[in-house]
C-alpha positions as a Markdown table, in Angstrom:
| # | Residue | x | y | z |
|---|---|---|---|---|
| 1 | Met | 0.0 | 0.0 | 0.0 |
| 2 | Glu | 2.9 | 2.3 | 0.7 |
| 3 | Ser | 4.0 | 2.0 | -2.9 |
| 4 | Phe | 0.6 | 3.0 | -4.2 |
| 5 | Phe | 0.6 | 6.2 | -2.1 |
| 6 | His | 4.1 | 7.1 | -3.1 |
| 7 | Ser | 3.3 | 6.6 | -6.7 |
| 8 | Phe | 0.0 | 8.5 | -6.4 |
| 9 | Lys | 1.7 | 11.5 | -4.8 |
| 10 | Ala | 4.6 | 11.5 | -7.2 |
| 11 | Glu | 2.5 | 11.0 | -10.4 |
| 12 | Ala | -0.8 | 12.6 | -9.7 |
| 13 | Val | -1.0 | 15.1 | -6.9 |
| 14 | Arg | 2.4 | 16.6 | -6.1 |
| 15 | Gly | 2.4 | 20.3 | -6.9 |
| 16 | Val | -1.3 | 20.3 | -7.8 |
| 17 | Ala | -3.9 | 22.5 | -6.0 |
| 18 | Phe | -7.4 | 21.1 | -6.1 |
| 19 | Ala | -10.2 | 23.6 | -6.1 |
| 20 | Thr | -12.6 | 21.1 | -4.5 |
| 21 | Glu | -12.7 | 17.8 | -2.7 |
| 22 | Arg | -14.7 | 16.5 | -5.6 |
| 23 | Ala | -11.9 | 17.3 | -8.0 |
| 24 | Leu | -9.4 | 15.4 | -5.8 |
| 25 | Arg | -11.7 | 12.4 | -5.6 |
| 26 | Gln | -12.1 | 12.4 | -9.3 |
| 27 | Val | -8.3 | 12.3 | -9.8 |
| 28 | Leu | -8.0 | 9.6 | -7.2 |
| 29 | Arg | -10.6 | 7.4 | -9.0 |
| 30 | His | -8.9 | 7.9 | -12.3 |
| 31 | Tyr | -5.5 | 7.1 | -10.9 |
| 32 | Phe | -6.7 | 4.0 | -9.1 |
| 33 | Arg | -8.1 | 2.6 | -12.4 |
| 34 | Tyr | -4.8 | 3.5 | -14.1 |
| 35 | Tyr | -2.7 | 1.9 | -11.3 |
| 36 | Thr | -4.6 | -1.4 | -11.3 |
| 37 | His | -5.3 | -1.8 | -15.1 |
| 38 | Thr | -2.6 | 0.0 | -17.0 |
| 39 | Arg | 0.5 | 0.8 | -14.9 |
| 40 | Leu | 3.2 | -1.9 | -15.1 |
| 41 | His | 4.7 | -3.1 | -11.8 |
| 42 | Ser | 8.2 | -4.5 | -11.7 |
| 43 | Ala | 7.3 | -6.9 | -8.8 |
| 44 | Leu | 4.7 | -8.5 | -11.1 |
| 45 | Gly | 7.0 | -9.1 | -14.0 |
| 46 | Phe | 6.1 | -5.7 | -15.6 |
| 47 | Arg | 2.4 | -6.6 | -15.8 |
| 48 | Ser | -0.5 | -4.7 | -14.4 |
| 49 | Pro | -2.2 | -6.1 | -11.2 |
| 50 | Val | -5.3 | -7.0 | -13.2 |
| 51 | Asp | -3.3 | -8.9 | -15.8 |
| 52 | Tyr | -1.2 | -10.7 | -13.2 |
| 53 | Glu | -4.3 | -11.8 | -11.3 |
| 54 | Ser | -6.1 | -13.0 | -14.4 |
| 55 | Glu | -3.1 | -15.2 | -15.3 |
| 56 | Ala | -2.9 | -16.6 | -11.8 |
| 57 | Ala | -6.6 | -17.5 | -11.6 |
């Protein structure tokens, strides 16, 4: 989980001022989908978590 928050801060929110809580929540939802479906993770053999889990199942 620590890795997720580090990546989220570094890639999505660092240096950004959000006008509303709703805007921040929207970015969080978008980033979470990106992190689990698209972003490649070295610990998973450079696959996304969704791809890794679908192969393991």
